[in-house]
N, C-alpha and C positions, 0 to 999 in steps of 0.2 A: 504493499500499500504506500503509495508516495505522499509527499508533505501535503499537497492540496486535498487529496482524497481524505486523508486522515483528519484534518483540521476541519472540514466540511461535515464529516461524520460526528466529530465531537460536538459541533455546534447544533446539529440536528438532534442529537441526544439530550443536550441541555435544554433547549426548547421544548422537548418532549416530556420534560420533568425528572429525568434521570439525575440522581444525586452522586452516584458513584460509577466510575469507569476503571477498569483495569486494562492496561495496555501491555502485551507481551512481544517479545522479540523486536522492539524498537531498535532501529538501528540508523541513526543520523537524519530522522525526520525532523525538520525545523519548525519553530514557531508554535510548538505544542502548547495549548493554553491560550494562544492569541485568538481574537475574533470571538471571545466568549462573555462579552458584555450584553446585558439585556435590560431594558426598562424595569423588568420586575425585579432586578438584581437577584437572579437565579444564581446559586453557588453550587459547584461540583467538586467533589474530590477525584483527583486523577491519579492513578497509582501506575508507574512507568517501571517495566522490567526491560533492562536493555541500557542503550546509550543514546539519550535524545541529542539531536543536532543543535545548531546554533539557535539563539534567542528564544530558548525555552522560557514560557511564561511572559513574554514580552507584553507590556501593557497589561498585565494580569490584573483582573477586577475583582477581588474578593474570593477567588477560588483556592483550592489547596492542591499542590502537586508534590508528590513523593516519588523520588527517583531511587530505585534499588541498583545503584551503581554509579558510574560516572556521568559528567554532563560536559558538553562542548562550551564553546565561548558565548558569551552574552546573557547569561542566566539572569532573568528578571529585569531585562532592559526596559526601562521606563515604567517599571512596575508601580502600579497605583495603590493596590491593597491585596490582602491575602498573605499566603505563605508558600515558600518552596523549600523542601528538605531534600538534601542530596546526600545519600549514604554512601559517598565516595569523594572523588575529586571533581573541582569545577573549573573550567578553563578561564581565558582571559576575560576581561571587562565584566566580571561578575558584579551585578547590581549597577550597571551603567545608567546614569540619570534616574535611578530609582527615587520614587517620590513617597512611598509608603509600603507598609506591609513588613514582613521579616523573612530573611533567607537563612538556613542553616545548612552548613556544609560539613560534612564529618573530616573530611581530609583537608588538602591544601587548595588553595586558589591561584590562578595564574597572573599574568602581568595586568596592571591597571585596574584591579578591583576597585569598585566604588568610585570610578571615574564619573565626576559631575554629579554625584549623589546629591540631592537637595531634599530640604522640607517643604512640604506643600500644605498650605491651610494650617489644620491642627496636626497634620500626619507627620510622623517622624520615622523614617526608614531605619531598619536595623538589620545588619549582616553579621552573624556569627560563625566564625570559622574554627574548626578543632585544630587545625595546623597553622601554617603560615602563608604568606603571599610571596609572589615575585615582585620585580621592580615597579615602582610608579603607583604603590598602594595610595589611594585616596587623592588621586591627581585631580586638581580643581574642584575638590570636594566643597560643597557649599551647606551641606546640613546632614543630619543623620548621625548614626552610631555605628562604628566598625569594632568588632572585638575579635582578637586573635588569641586563641588560647595555647598555641605553641606547644601541643602535646606531642610532636614528633620531631622536634629539633628547635634550634635557634632560629631567630629572624635575622637572615642575611639579606633582605632587599636593600636595594638603593633607591634614591630619589623619592624617599617616602613623603608624602604630603606636598609635592610640587604644585605650586599655586593654590594651596588649600585656603579657603576663606571662610568656612564654617563647619559646624558638627564637631564630632570628637571621635578619636581612636584609641582603643584601649588594647595594650599588647602585654600580654603575660610574659615576664622577663624584661630584658633590657635591650636597648638600641644604642648604637654610637652616634654622636652627634653628626659625624661625617655620613650617615645614611640618610639624615633628615633635611629636608629642604629649609633653607634660612628663615623662610616665613613661618615656620612651625615652632611652637613652644613645647619643650619637653618638661613634663612635671610629674608629681605623684598623684594619684586620685585621692579626692577628699571622700567624706562620708556620703555626701550625695552621689558621687561616682560610684561609690562601692554599692549603694542600693540599686543603681542603674545594672551594674555587673551581676549583682545577685538575682534579679529579675530575669534577665536574658540568658545568664549561664544556665539558671535553672530550666529554662526552656530547652536548651541544648541537651542537658542531660535527660530530660524526659523524652527527647525524641531519639537519643542513641544510648538506650539503657544497656546496650552490649559493652559498652566502654567501662561501665562500673565505675564511674568518676565520683569522687566525693567532693560535694560543693564547698563544703568549709576548707577543704585542703587547698582547693583550687583558689578560693578567694583569699587564703592566707599567704599565697605566693607573692613574689615580687611582681608589681604592675607599673606599666609606663603609660601615661597619658599623652596624647599628642593632640594639640589644639592650635587654631590659627592665631598668630600674633595680632593680626589685622583682619577686619572684614572687607578690606580694600587694598590688597597687597599690590595692585598695579594702579593706584589712584595717581600717583606722580605722572604716570605715562600720558595721562589726560588731562593734567592740571595745567 
């Protein structure tokens, strides 16, 4: 079944009132979960066995997608609301321009995760990653929350937060100043930050019980907060 046929079928099932769909043998079909907006705000749970292609859950509007495996690039591209759970690794630009909802990734993410992530009205998007990311994490990030648990190794990415001007990133462990853009402030989380971490890490643990993680142990670890020094890092270019 090709991409267009699969996505048309998903829309037909949603409009017919189905609330749960299981997809097996998925192999690179793109845009799964797109075109599923309805004026009635219908919501489906989509369970995927296999490897979905690029832009999984692009423009997702309230639905829940669970992937039993890896996902390619662009997971949650411009996602509006809902949830995506990837029980493996996610590719580049995970959460690109994401405006709401939550993404949970059990493994690592690729380059430019949270690129241009932003807050929209009262919505605050969240990405929780069990591992770490590759370079340019949070590039031009304008809002939202990114949490990297670093369960499988150190954070070795470079150019973290390039052009960041909103939101916050929390990395379990430490990063060197040379890894982080000059516009980014490196600090330790305060009590409010720790409550944010407790909330979203609890959600991560619930979704991946096979990891047998202890919440208090994770929270008691060393944490690094990255936030923008300015909401207008390029203001002098236009003044």
